[in-house]
PDB file of N, H, CA, C and O in Angstrom:
ATOM      1  N   MET A   1     -24.092 -14.329  37.495  1.00  0.00           N
ATOM      2  CA  MET A   1     -22.688 -14.219  37.133  1.00  0.00           C
ATOM      3  C   MET A   1     -21.845 -14.964  38.157  1.00  0.00           C
ATOM      4  O   MET A   1     -22.176 -14.985  39.343  1.00  0.00           O
ATOM      5  N   SER A   2     -20.760 -15.574  37.703  1.00  0.00           N
ATOM      6  H   SER A   2     -20.492 -15.558  36.740  1.00  0.00           H
ATOM      7  CA  SER A   2     -19.976 -16.417  38.592  1.00  0.00           C
ATOM      8  C   SER A   2     -19.181 -15.635  39.631  1.00  0.00           C
ATOM      9  O   SER A   2     -18.771 -16.209  40.640  1.00  0.00           O
ATOM     10  N   ASP A   3     -18.950 -14.335  39.411  1.00  0.00           N
ATOM     11  H   ASP A   3     -19.283 -13.869  38.591  1.00  0.00           H
ATOM     12  CA  ASP A   3     -18.188 -13.552  40.382  1.00  0.00           C
ATOM     13  C   ASP A   3     -19.065 -12.980  41.487  1.00  0.00           C
ATOM     14  O   ASP A   3     -18.580 -12.236  42.339  1.00  0.00           O
ATOM     15  N   GLY A   4     -20.342 -13.316  41.482  1.00  0.00           N
ATOM     16  H   GLY A   4     -20.737 -13.920  40.790  1.00  0.00           H
ATOM     17  CA  GLY A   4     -21.248 -12.843  42.527  1.00  0.00           C
ATOM     18  C   GLY A   4     -21.905 -11.518  42.209  1.00  0.00           C
ATOM     19  O   GLY A   4     -22.781 -11.071  42.949  1.00  0.00           O
ATOM     20  N   SER A   5     -21.496 -10.872  41.111  1.00  0.00           N
ATOM     21  H   SER A   5     -20.785 -11.235  40.509  1.00  0.00           H
ATOM     22  CA  SER A   5     -22.104  -9.594  40.763  1.00  0.00           C
ATOM     23  C   SER A   5     -23.435  -9.836  40.063  1.00  0.00           C
ATOM     24  O   SER A   5     -23.699 -10.919  39.541  1.00  0.00           O
ATOM     25  N   GLN A   6     -24.246  -8.821  40.067  1.00  0.00           N
ATOM     26  H   GLN A   6     -24.032  -7.941  40.491  1.00  0.00           H
ATOM     27  CA  GLN A   6     -25.560  -8.907  39.442  1.00  0.00           C
ATOM     28  C   GLN A   6     -25.471  -8.403  38.000  1.00  0.00           C
ATOM     29  O   GLN A   6     -24.645  -7.543  37.696  1.00  0.00           O
ATOM     30  N   PRO A   7     -26.319  -8.935  37.108  1.00  0.00           N
ATOM     31  CA  PRO A   7     -26.346  -8.397  35.743  1.00  0.00           C
ATOM     32  C   PRO A   7     -26.688  -6.913  35.770  1.00  0.00           C
ATOM     33  O   PRO A   7     -27.428  -6.448  36.637  1.00  0.00           O
ATOM     34  N   SER A   8     -26.146  -6.189  34.820  1.00  0.00           N
ATOM     35  H   SER A   8     -25.545  -6.567  34.116  1.00  0.00           H
ATOM     36  CA  SER A   8     -26.369  -4.750  34.769  1.00  0.00           C
ATOM     37  C   SER A   8     -27.810  -4.433  34.404  1.00  0.00           C
ATOM     38  O   SER A   8     -28.397  -5.077  33.535  1.00  0.00           O
ATOM     39  N   THR A   9     -28.375  -3.438  35.074  1.00  0.00           N
ATOM     40  H   THR A   9     -27.899  -2.915  35.780  1.00  0.00           H
ATOM     41  CA  THR A   9     -29.687  -2.931  34.693  1.00  0.00           C
ATOM     42  C   THR A   9     -29.534  -1.554  34.057  1.00  0.00           C
ATOM     43  O   THR A   9     -30.528  -0.889  33.765  1.00  0.00           O
ATOM     44  N   HIS A  10     -28.301  -1.129  33.845  1.00  0.00           N
ATOM     45  H   HIS A  10     -27.493  -1.669  34.083  1.00  0.00           H
ATOM     46  CA  HIS A  10     -28.010   0.150  33.223  1.00  0.00           C
ATOM     47  C   HIS A  10     -28.529   0.116  31.790  1.00  0.00           C
ATOM     48  O   HIS A  10     -28.368  -0.901  31.115  1.00  0.00           O
ATOM     49  N   PRO A  11     -29.151   1.200  31.298  1.00  0.00           N
ATOM     50  CA  PRO A  11     -29.688   1.181  29.938  1.00  0.00           C
ATOM     51  C   PRO A  11     -28.638   0.927  28.864  1.00  0.00           C
ATOM     52  O   PRO A  11     -28.985   0.514  27.758  1.00  0.00           O
ATOM     53  N   ARG A  12     -27.374   1.162  29.162  1.00  0.00           N
ATOM     54  H   ARG A  12     -27.092   1.498  30.060  1.00  0.00           H
ATOM     55  CA  ARG A  12     -26.307   0.914  28.183  1.00  0.00           C
ATOM     56  C   ARG A  12     -25.587  -0.392  28.469  1.00  0.00           C
ATOM     57  O   ARG A  12     -24.458  -0.576  28.014  1.00  0.00           O
ATOM     58  N   GLY A  13     -26.202  -1.299  29.206  1.00  0.00           N
ATOM     59  H   GLY A  13     -27.119  -1.150  29.576  1.00  0.00           H
ATOM     60  CA  GLY A  13     -25.570  -2.583  29.508  1.00  0.00           C
ATOM     61  C   GLY A  13     -24.494  -2.420  30.557  1.00  0.00           C
ATOM     62  O   GLY A  13     -24.743  -1.840  31.614  1.00  0.00           O
ATOM     63  N   ASN A  14     -23.308  -2.919  30.287  1.00  0.00           N
ATOM     64  H   ASN A  14     -23.106  -3.390  29.429  1.00  0.00           H
ATOM     65  CA  ASN A  14     -22.195  -2.864  31.240  1.00  0.00           C
ATOM     66  C   ASN A  14     -21.272  -1.682  31.009  1.00  0.00           C
ATOM     67  O   ASN A  14     -20.139  -1.685  31.491  1.00  0.00           O
ATOM     68  N   MET A  15     -21.727  -0.684  30.291  1.00  0.00           N
ATOM     69  H   MET A  15     -22.647  -0.681  29.900  1.00  0.00           H
ATOM     70  CA  MET A  15     -20.906   0.492  30.027  1.00  0.00           C
ATOM     71  C   MET A  15     -20.705   1.289  31.308  1.00  0.00           C
ATOM     72  O   MET A  15     -21.642   1.439  32.092  1.00  0.00           O
ATOM     73  N   PRO A  16     -19.498   1.805  31.535  1.00  0.00           N
ATOM     74  CA  PRO A  16     -19.281   2.652  32.723  1.00  0.00           C
ATOM     75  C   PRO A  16     -19.982   3.996  32.553  1.00  0.00           C
ATOM     76  O   PRO A  16     -20.278   4.421  31.436  1.00  0.00           O
ATOM     77  N   ASP A  17     -20.235   4.641  33.653  1.00  0.00           N
ATOM     78  H   ASP A  17     -19.995   4.296  34.560  1.00  0.00           H
ATOM     79  CA  ASP A  17     -20.817   5.974  33.610  1.00  0.00           C
ATOM     80  C   ASP A  17     -19.792   6.968  33.087  1.00  0.00           C
ATOM     81  O   ASP A  17     -18.588   6.772  33.254  1.00  0.00           O
ATOM     82  N   VAL A  18     -20.259   8.016  32.464  1.00  0.00           N
ATOM     83  H   VAL A  18     -21.237   8.175  32.328  1.00  0.00           H
ATOM     84  CA  VAL A  18     -19.379   9.068  31.968  1.00  0.00           C
ATOM     85  C   VAL A  18     -18.564   9.611  33.142  1.00  0.00           C
ATOM     86  O   VAL A  18     -19.116   9.877  34.210  1.00  0.00           O
ATOM     87  N   GLY A  19     -17.274   9.774  32.953  1.00  0.00           N
ATOM     88  H   GLY A  19     -16.826   9.558  32.086  1.00  0.00           H
ATOM     89  CA  GLY A  19     -16.393  10.302  33.984  1.00  0.00           C
ATOM     90  C   GLY A  19     -15.724   9.233  34.830  1.00  0.00           C
ATOM     91  O   GLY A  19     -14.826   9.542  35.614  1.00  0.00           O
ATOM     92  N   THR A  20     -16.144   7.973  34.687  1.00  0.00           N
ATOM     93  H   THR A  20     -16.873   7.721  34.051  1.00  0.00           H
ATOM     94  CA  THR A  20     -15.524   6.886  35.441  1.00  0.00           C
ATOM     95  C   THR A  20     -14.149   6.592  34.834  1.00  0.00           C
ATOM     96  O   THR A  20     -14.052   6.375  33.626  1.00  0.00           O
ATOM     97  N   PRO A  21     -13.092   6.581  35.640  1.00  0.00           N
ATOM     98  CA  PRO A  21     -11.766   6.285  35.085  1.00  0.00           C
ATOM     99  C   PRO A  21     -11.729   4.889  34.459  1.00  0.00           C
ATOM    100  O   PRO A  21     -12.317   3.944  34.986  1.00  0.00           O
ATOM    101  N   ALA A  22     -11.043   4.776  33.349  1.00  0.00           N
ATOM    102  H   ALA A  22     -10.565   5.544  32.921  1.00  0.00           H
ATOM    103  CA  ALA A  22     -10.893   3.486  32.672  1.00  0.00           C
ATOM    104  C   ALA A  22      -9.935   2.606  33.465  1.00  0.00           C
ATOM    105  O   ALA A  22      -8.980   3.107  34.059  1.00  0.00           O
ATOM    106  N   PRO A  23     -10.180   1.310  33.478  1.00  0.00           N
ATOM    107  CA  PRO A  23      -9.227   0.403  34.134  1.00  0.00           C
ATOM    108  C   PRO A  23      -7.924   0.366  33.338  1.00  0.00           C
ATOM    109  O   PRO A  23      -7.917   0.665  32.144  1.00  0.00           O
ATOM    110  N   ASP A  24      -6.839   0.006  33.986  1.00  0.00           N
ATOM    111  H   ASP A  24      -6.845  -0.237  34.956  1.00  0.00           H
ATOM    112  CA  ASP A  24      -5.561  -0.080  33.299  1.00  0.00           C
ATOM    113  C   ASP A  24      -5.613  -1.196  32.267  1.00  0.00           C
ATOM    114  O   ASP A  24      -6.198  -2.251  32.512  1.00  0.00           O
ATOM    115  N   PHE A  25      -5.002  -0.959  31.114  1.00  0.00           N
ATOM    116  H   PHE A  25      -4.528  -0.102  30.915  1.00  0.00           H
ATOM    117  CA  PHE A  25      -4.884  -1.992  30.098  1.00  0.00           C
ATOM    118  C   PHE A  25      -3.642  -1.723  29.274  1.00  0.00           C
ATOM    119  O   PHE A  25      -3.074  -0.633  29.327  1.00  0.00           O
ATOM    120  N   THR A  26      -3.226  -2.716  28.516  1.00  0.00           N
ATOM    121  H   THR A  26      -3.688  -3.602  28.473  1.00  0.00           H
ATOM    122  CA  THR A  26      -2.040  -2.629  27.668  1.00  0.00           C
ATOM    123  C   THR A  26      -2.438  -2.988  26.247  1.00  0.00           C
ATOM    124  O   THR A  26      -3.188  -3.938  26.020  1.00  0.00           O
ATOM    125  N   LEU A  27      -1.924  -2.212  25.285  1.00  0.00           N
ATOM    126  H   LEU A  27      -1.314  -1.440  25.470  1.00  0.00           H
ATOM    127  CA  LEU A  27      -2.223  -2.447  23.872  1.00  0.00           C
ATOM    128  C   LEU A  27      -0.941  -2.403  23.055  1.00  0.00           C
ATOM    129  O   LEU A  27      -0.004  -1.686  23.407  1.00  0.00           O
ATOM    130  N   PRO A  28      -0.892  -3.169  21.958  1.00  0.00           N
ATOM    131  CA  PRO A  28       0.263  -3.063  21.074  1.00  0.00           C
ATOM    132  C   PRO A  28       0.139  -1.800  20.225  1.00  0.00           C
ATOM    133  O   PRO A  28      -0.951  -1.458  19.767  1.00  0.00           O
ATOM    134  N   ALA A  29       1.247  -1.120  20.020  1.00  0.00           N
ATOM    135  H   ALA A  29       2.133  -1.398  20.391  1.00  0.00           H
ATOM    136  CA  ALA A  29       1.288   0.060  19.148  1.00  0.00           C
ATOM    137  C   ALA A  29       1.670  -0.383  17.735  1.00  0.00           C
ATOM    138  O   ALA A  29       2.178  -1.486  17.535  1.00  0.00           O
ATOM    139  N   GLY A  30       1.424   0.475  16.776  1.00  0.00           N
ATOM    140  H   GLY A  30       1.012   1.372  16.938  1.00  0.00           H
ATOM    141  CA  GLY A  30       1.727   0.160  15.389  1.00  0.00           C
ATOM    142  C   GLY A  30       3.197  -0.088  15.119  1.00  0.00           C
ATOM    143  O   GLY A  30       3.541  -0.786  14.165  1.00  0.00           O
ATOM    144  N   ASP A  31       4.084   0.480  15.954  1.00  0.00           N
ATOM    145  H   ASP A  31       3.805   1.048  16.728  1.00  0.00           H
ATOM    146  CA  ASP A  31       5.523   0.313  15.740  1.00  0.00           C
ATOM    147  C   ASP A  31       6.101  -0.888  16.481  1.00  0.00           C
ATOM    148  O   ASP A  31       7.317  -1.077  16.505  1.00  0.00           O
ATOM    149  N   GLY A  32       5.222  -1.710  17.096  1.00  0.00           N
ATOM    150  H   GLY A  32       4.234  -1.555  17.077  1.00  0.00           H
ATOM    151  CA  GLY A  32       5.683  -2.895  17.817  1.00  0.00           C
ATOM    152  C   GLY A  32       5.907  -2.675  19.303  1.00  0.00           C
ATOM    153  O   GLY A  32       6.107  -3.635  20.047  1.00  0.00           O
ATOM    154  N   SER A  33       5.877  -1.421  19.747  1.00  0.00           N
ATOM    155  H   SER A  33       5.714  -0.641  19.143  1.00  0.00           H
ATOM    156  CA  SER A  33       6.031  -1.163  21.178  1.00  0.00           C
ATOM    157  C   SER A  33       4.706  -1.428  21.887  1.00  0.00           C
ATOM    158  O   SER A  33       3.718  -1.792  21.250  1.00  0.00           O
ATOM    159  N   THR A  34       4.689  -1.248  23.189  1.00  0.00           N
ATOM    160  H   THR A  34       5.491  -0.953  23.707  1.00  0.00           H
ATOM    161  CA  THR A  34       3.494  -1.470  23.991  1.00  0.00           C
ATOM    162  C   THR A  34       3.073  -0.161  24.639  1.00  0.00           C
ATOM    163  O   THR A  34       3.913   0.597  25.125  1.00  0.00           O
ATOM    164  N   ILE A  35       1.789   0.098  24.644  1.00  0.00           N
ATOM    165  H   ILE A  35       1.107  -0.517  24.249  1.00  0.00           H
ATOM    166  CA  ILE A  35       1.236   1.289  25.285  1.00  0.00           C
ATOM    167  C   ILE A  35       0.421   0.839  26.482  1.00  0.00           C
ATOM    168  O   ILE A  35      -0.479   0.009  26.349  1.00  0.00           O
ATOM    169  N   ARG A  36       0.731   1.384  27.651  1.00  0.00           N
ATOM    170  H   ARG A  36       1.461   2.059  27.758  1.00  0.00           H
ATOM    171  CA  ARG A  36      -0.017   1.092  28.872  1.00  0.00           C
ATOM    172  C   ARG A  36      -0.772   2.342  29.286  1.00  0.00           C
ATOM    173  O   ARG A  36      -0.208   3.435  29.318  1.00  0.00           O
ATOM    174  N   LEU A  37      -2.048   2.179  29.602  1.00  0.00           N
ATOM    175  H   LEU A  37      -2.507   1.291  29.575  1.00  0.00           H
ATOM    176  CA  LEU A  37      -2.834   3.320  30.045  1.00  0.00           C
ATOM    177  C   LEU A  37      -2.225   3.935  31.296  1.00  0.00           C
ATOM    178  O   LEU A  37      -2.235   5.157  31.446  1.00  0.00           O
ATOM    179  N   ALA A  38      -1.702   3.122  32.189  1.00  0.00           N
ATOM    180  H   ALA A  38      -1.694   2.129  32.068  1.00  0.00           H
ATOM    181  CA  ALA A  38      -1.109   3.634  33.423  1.00  0.00           C
ATOM    182  C   ALA A  38       0.028   4.618  33.136  1.00  0.00           C
ATOM    183  O   ALA A  38       0.245   5.554  33.904  1.00  0.00           O
ATOM    184  N   ASP A  39       0.750   4.411  32.037  1.00  0.00           N
ATOM    185  H   ASP A  39       0.574   3.650  31.413  1.00  0.00           H
ATOM    186  CA  ASP A  39       1.853   5.308  31.681  1.00  0.00           C
ATOM    187  C   ASP A  39       1.346   6.668  31.192  1.00  0.00           C
ATOM    188  O   ASP A  39       2.112   7.630  31.134  1.00  0.00           O
ATOM    189  N   LEU A  40       0.073   6.750  30.845  1.00  0.00           N
ATOM    190  H   LEU A  40      -0.549   5.969  30.892  1.00  0.00           H
ATOM    191  CA  LEU A  40      -0.489   7.987  30.311  1.00  0.00           C
ATOM    192  C   LEU A  40      -1.329   8.743  31.340  1.00  0.00           C
ATOM    193  O   LEU A  40      -1.856   9.811  31.031  1.00  0.00           O
ATOM    194  N   ARG A  41      -1.462   8.217  32.543  1.00  0.00           N
ATOM    195  H   ARG A  41      -1.034   7.349  32.795  1.00  0.00           H
ATOM    196  CA  ARG A  41      -2.262   8.900  33.570  1.00  0.00           C
ATOM    197  C   ARG A  41      -1.738  10.309  33.764  1.00  0.00           C
ATOM    198  O   ARG A  41      -0.529  10.531  33.828  1.00  0.00           O
ATOM    199  N   GLY A  42      -2.665  11.265  33.858  1.00  0.00           N
ATOM    200  H   GLY A  42      -3.647  11.084  33.806  1.00  0.00           H
ATOM    201  CA  GLY A  42      -2.305  12.664  34.026  1.00  0.00           C
ATOM    202  C   GLY A  42      -2.138  13.393  32.695  1.00  0.00           C
ATOM    203  O   GLY A  42      -1.998  14.616  32.669  1.00  0.00           O
ATOM    204  N   THR A  43      -2.153  12.652  31.599  1.00  0.00           N
ATOM    205  H   THR A  43      -2.267  11.659  31.620  1.00  0.00           H
ATOM    206  CA  THR A  43      -2.053  13.228  30.266  1.00  0.00           C
ATOM    207  C   THR A  43      -3.426  13.161  29.615  1.00  0.00           C
ATOM    208  O   THR A  43      -4.061  12.107  29.644  1.00  0.00           O
ATOM    209  N   PRO A  44      -3.905  14.260  29.027  1.00  0.00           N
ATOM    210  CA  PRO A  44      -5.215  14.179  28.349  1.00  0.00           C
ATOM    211  C   PRO A  44      -5.156  13.204  27.172  1.00  0.00           C
ATOM    212  O   PRO A  44      -4.307  13.337  26.291  1.00  0.00           O
ATOM    213  N   ILE A  45      -6.048  12.239  27.162  1.00  0.00           N
ATOM    214  H   ILE A  45      -6.738  12.131  27.877  1.00  0.00           H
ATOM    215  CA  ILE A  45      -6.139  11.277  26.055  1.00  0.00           C
ATOM    216  C   ILE A  45      -7.609  11.047  25.729  1.00  0.00           C
ATOM    217  O   ILE A  45      -8.490  11.324  26.543  1.00  0.00           O
ATOM    218  N   ILE A  46      -7.855  10.548  24.557  1.00  0.00           N
ATOM    219  H   ILE A  46      -7.140  10.323  23.896  1.00  0.00           H
ATOM    220  CA  ILE A  46      -9.198  10.161  24.148  1.00  0.00           C
ATOM    221  C   ILE A  46      -9.153   8.682  23.807  1.00  0.00           C
ATOM    222  O   ILE A  46      -8.343   8.252  22.987  1.00  0.00           O
ATOM    223  N   LEU A  47     -10.020   7.909  24.435  1.00  0.00           N
ATOM    224  H   LEU A  47     -10.678   8.259  25.102  1.00  0.00           H
ATOM    225  CA  LEU A  47     -10.151   6.491  24.118  1.00  0.00           C
ATOM    226  C   LEU A  47     -11.396   6.324  23.268  1.00  0.00           C
ATOM    227  O   LEU A  47     -12.473   6.800  23.627  1.00  0.00           O
ATOM    228  N   TYR A  48     -11.247   5.654  22.156  1.00  0.00           N
ATOM    229  H   TYR A  48     -10.373   5.267  21.864  1.00  0.00           H
ATOM    230  CA  TYR A  48     -12.387   5.425  21.276  1.00  0.00           C
ATOM    231  C   TYR A  48     -12.382   3.960  20.894  1.00  0.00           C
ATOM    232  O   TYR A  48     -11.401   3.455  20.347  1.00  0.00           O
ATOM    233  N   PHE A  49     -13.465   3.287  21.179  1.00  0.00           N
ATOM    234  H   PHE A  49     -14.262   3.697  21.623  1.00  0.00           H
ATOM    235  CA  PHE A  49     -13.607   1.878  20.838  1.00  0.00           C
ATOM    236  C   PHE A  49     -14.722   1.760  19.810  1.00  0.00           C
ATOM    237  O   PHE A  49     -15.756   2.417  19.930  1.00  0.00           O
ATOM    238  N   TYR A  50     -14.516   0.937  18.819  1.00  0.00           N
ATOM    239  H   TYR A  50     -13.676   0.403  18.722  1.00  0.00           H
ATOM    240  CA  TYR A  50     -15.526   0.775  17.790  1.00  0.00           C
ATOM    241  C   TYR A  50     -15.684  -0.712  17.471  1.00  0.00           C
ATOM    242  O   TYR A  50     -14.805  -1.519  17.774  1.00  0.00           O
ATOM    243  N   PRO A  51     -16.820  -1.064  16.853  1.00  0.00           N
ATOM    244  CA  PRO A  51     -17.015  -2.464  16.483  1.00  0.00           C
ATOM    245  C   PRO A  51     -15.944  -2.909  15.478  1.00  0.00           C
ATOM    246  O   PRO A  51     -15.266  -2.085  14.863  1.00  0.00           O
ATOM    247  N   LYS A  52     -15.818  -4.173  15.337  1.00  0.00           N
ATOM    248  H   LYS A  52     -16.368  -4.842  15.836  1.00  0.00           H
ATOM    249  CA  LYS A  52     -14.871  -4.722  14.370  1.00  0.00           C
ATOM    250  C   LYS A  52     -15.109  -4.108  12.993  1.00  0.00           C
ATOM    251  O   LYS A  52     -16.254  -3.885  12.599  1.00  0.00           O
ATOM    252  N   ASP A  53     -14.034  -3.835  12.266  1.00  0.00           N
ATOM    253  H   ASP A  53     -13.104  -4.015  12.586  1.00  0.00           H
ATOM    254  CA  ASP A  53     -14.161  -3.256  10.929  1.00  0.00           C
ATOM    255  C   ASP A  53     -15.091  -4.097  10.050  1.00  0.00           C
ATOM    256  O   ASP A  53     -15.153  -5.321  10.163  1.00  0.00           O
ATOM    257  N   SER A  54     -15.793  -3.411   9.190  1.00  0.00           N
ATOM    258  H   SER A  54     -15.743  -2.416   9.098  1.00  0.00           H
ATOM    259  CA  SER A  54     -16.683  -4.029   8.212  1.00  0.00           C
ATOM    260  C   SER A  54     -17.858  -4.774   8.832  1.00  0.00           C
ATOM    261  O   SER A  54     -18.359  -5.736   8.250  1.00  0.00           O
ATOM    262  N   THR A  55     -18.302  -4.333  10.014  1.00  0.00           N
ATOM    263  H   THR A  55     -17.894  -3.551  10.486  1.00  0.00           H
ATOM    264  CA  THR A  55     -19.501  -4.905  10.627  1.00  0.00           C
ATOM    265  C   THR A  55     -20.550  -3.823  10.760  1.00  0.00           C
ATOM    266  O   THR A  55     -20.228  -2.635  10.784  1.00  0.00           O
ATOM    267  N   ALA A  56     -21.775  -4.222  10.844  1.00  0.00           N
ATOM    268  H   ALA A  56     -22.037  -5.187  10.824  1.00  0.00           H
ATOM    269  CA  ALA A  56     -22.854  -3.246  11.053  1.00  0.00           C
ATOM    270  C   ALA A  56     -22.747  -2.657  12.449  1.00  0.00           C
ATOM    271  O   ALA A  56     -22.303  -3.332  13.377  1.00  0.00           O
ATOM    272  N   GLY A  57     -23.135  -1.454  12.598  1.00  0.00           N
ATOM    273  H   GLY A  57     -23.497  -0.905  11.844  1.00  0.00           H
ATOM    274  CA  GLY A  57     -23.149  -0.856  13.926  1.00  0.00           C
ATOM    275  C   GLY A  57     -22.212   0.264  14.040  1.00  0.00           C
ATOM    276  O   GLY A  57     -22.106   0.875  15.103  1.00  0.00           O
TER     277      GLY A  57
END
C-alpha cells in the first residue's frame, strides 16, 4: 500500500473491530441538508451500510 500500511490479515478484510468508533464523515440528507457524524457524537445512532441496490450480496 502506498501509505506504508500493510494489507489487512483480518478475516473480514479492512473492517474495523466491533466497538471501534467510526471516523467522522458527512452525508447528504433526503431534505437537502447535510448530516455530519461529529454532530451526532454522544447520541445513540445506528450506522448500517449495505451493497448497492439490486446487487447480489
